[in-house]
C-alpha positions in Angstrom: 77.5 -145.1 40.9 78.8 -148.5 41.6 76.1 -151.5 41.3 76.3 -155.1 41.9 74.5 -157.5 39.2 74.0 -161.0 39.3 74.8 -162.4 35.8 74.3 -166.0 34.4 76.5 -166.9 31.4 78.5 -169.7 30.0 82.2 -170.0 30.5 84.7 -171.9 28.1 86.9 -174.1 30.1 89.9 -175.0 27.8 91.3 -178.8 27.9 94.5 -177.5 29.4 93.0 -176.6 32.6 90.8 -179.8 33.1 93.1 -181.2 35.8 92.6 -177.8 37.9 89.8 -176.9 40.4 86.7 -175.9 38.5 85.7 -172.9 40.7 89.2 -171.5 40.4 89.2 -172.0 36.7 85.9 -170.6 36.2 87.0 -167.3 38.2 90.2 -166.7 36.3 88.4 -167.2 33.1 85.4 -164.6 34.0 87.8 -162.5 35.5 90.1 -162.1 32.1 86.9 -162.0 30.0 84.5 -159.3 31.7 87.0 -157.0 34.1 87.6 -153.8 32.3 84.9 -154.3 29.5 82.6 -151.7 28.8 79.0 -152.3 28.0 76.4 -149.4 27.0 73.8 -150.7 28.9 75.6 -152.0 31.8 78.6 -149.9 32.5 82.3 -150.7 33.2 82.9 -154.2 34.8 85.2 -153.7 37.9 85.2 -157.2 39.6 83.6 -160.8 39.4 82.8 -162.7 42.6 80.7 -165.3 44.1 80.9 -167.5 41.2 78.9 -170.6 41.2 79.9 -173.0 38.1 77.9 -176.1 37.0 79.7 -179.6 37.4 78.4 -180.7 34.2 79.7 -179.1 31.1 78.7 -179.1 27.4 80.9 -180.4 24.3 80.7 -178.5 21.4 81.6 -180.5 18.1 85.2 -179.3 16.8 86.2 -177.8 20.2 87.8 -179.9 22.9 86.7 -177.3 25.6 83.6 -177.6 28.1 81.1 -175.0 28.4 79.7 -174.7 31.9 77.1 -172.6 33.0 77.9 -170.0 35.6 76.1 -167.9 38.0 77.8 -164.9 39.2 78.0 -161.4 40.7 79.6 -158.4 39.0 80.7 -154.9 40.3 80.0 -152.7 37.6 80.5 -148.7 37.4 78.0 -146.6 35.7 78.8 -142.7 35.2 75.6 -140.9 35.9 74.7 -137.4 34.5 75.1 -134.7 37.1 76.4 -137.1 39.7 78.8 -135.5 41.9 82.2 -137.3 42.2 85.8 -137.4 43.7 89.1 -138.2 42.1 92.5 -137.8 41.9 94.1 -135.9 39.0 96.5 -138.4 37.4 97.5 -136.5 34.5 97.3 -133.1 32.6 97.7 -131.9 28.9 97.5 -128.5 27.8 93.6 -128.7 27.1 92.4 -130.1 30.6 93.2 -132.6 33.2 92.3 -136.4 33.6 90.8 -137.3 36.8 90.7 -141.1 38.0 86.9 -141.5 38.8 86.3 -145.2 39.6 87.7 -147.3 37.0 87.7 -144.5 34.6 89.9 -141.4 33.7 87.6 -138.5 33.2 88.2 -135.4 31.5 88.2 -131.8 33.1 88.5 -129.1 30.1 90.5 -126.3 31.0 87.4 -124.0 30.6 85.6 -126.2 33.4 88.4 -126.1 36.0 87.7 -123.2 37.9 85.7 -119.7 38.1 88.4 -118.0 36.5 87.6 -117.2 33.0 91.3 -117.6 31.7 93.1 -120.7 33.1 96.8 -120.8 32.2 99.0 -124.1 31.7 102.3 -124.3 33.1 103.9 -126.8 31.1 107.0 -127.1 33.3 105.0 -128.2 36.3 102.3 -129.6 34.4 99.7 -127.5 36.5 96.7 -125.4 35.6 96.8 -121.9 37.1 93.9 -119.3 37.4 94.8 -115.9 36.1 92.9 -113.9 38.5 92.8 -116.2 41.7 96.1 -118.0 41.1 94.7 -121.3 42.1 96.6 -124.2 41.1 95.6 -127.5 39.8 98.1 -130.4 38.9 98.8 -133.8 39.2 98.1 -135.5 42.5 95.2 -133.0 43.3 92.0 -134.6 44.8 88.8 -133.0 43.4 85.2 -133.1 43.9 83.3 -132.4 40.4 80.2 -133.3 38.6 79.5 -135.5 35.8 78.4 -133.2 32.8 78.9 -135.7 29.8 78.7 -139.4 29.5 79.3 -140.9 25.9 80.0 -144.5 24.7 81.9 -145.0 21.4 82.9 -148.5 19.9 86.4 -149.2 19.3 87.6 -152.6 17.9 84.6 -154.5 18.8 84.2 -153.1 22.3 82.9 -149.9 23.6 84.7 -147.0 25.4 83.1 -144.8 27.8 84.0 -141.2 27.7 83.3 -138.9 31.0 83.3 -135.1 31.0 83.7 -133.2 34.4 83.1 -129.7 35.6 84.6 -128.0 38.7 82.8 -124.6 37.9 80.0 -124.7 40.3 79.7 -123.7 44.3 81.4 -126.6 46.5 83.4 -128.4 43.7 86.9 -128.0 42.6 90.1 -129.1 44.6 89.1 -130.2 48.3 90.9 -127.3 50.2 89.1 -124.7 47.5 85.9 -126.0 49.1 87.1 -125.9 52.6 87.9 -122.6 52.0 84.4 -121.8 50.7 82.8 -123.2 53.5 85.0 -121.5 56.1 84.1 -118.2 54.2 80.5 -118.9 54.1 80.6 -119.8 57.7 82.5 -116.5 58.8 79.7 -114.7 56.9 76.7 -116.2 58.4 78.3 -115.4 62.0 79.1 -111.9 61.0 75.4 -111.6 59.6 74.1 -113.0 62.8 76.1 -110.7 65.1 74.7 -107.6 63.4 71.1 -108.7 64.3 
């Protein structure tokens, strides 16, 4: 789920940038500090916009920079349990496929890819193949999935978000698989209506 937050903070304006427009410098400094950052209680920062920066800054002893109060809006992505999402398979490994969901790469483990109990990995093409259905899932495929796991871990002073997905539920999977399911259900409903 994407959200827009209004945040107030102080931004450090380095002395090397004093001659530049303050709004431009503040936006660039905020962008470099926030975008891509992960916070457990907030989510993943995706973009910064509508920056309002105070013209008066505070000077801290021993630092030649000014610290100016800023108010800005941030677009953040928060993966929610049981949320249905769509994304593209961006890479595959023998244990699963990674799907780009907003700003994160979520993992679909090979046991969660399709209704087949055995899913084989074809290393040459980088695709997974269902043993019974012969359905293929590989890089570039667009899928609809459900989030079944979200965890945050710390790494180097920054949090990292890990997201797990499943495709093993009705109306989930590669988009053409879903179309097949809907078409099949529609034909069954029409046949049942004609029998009455």
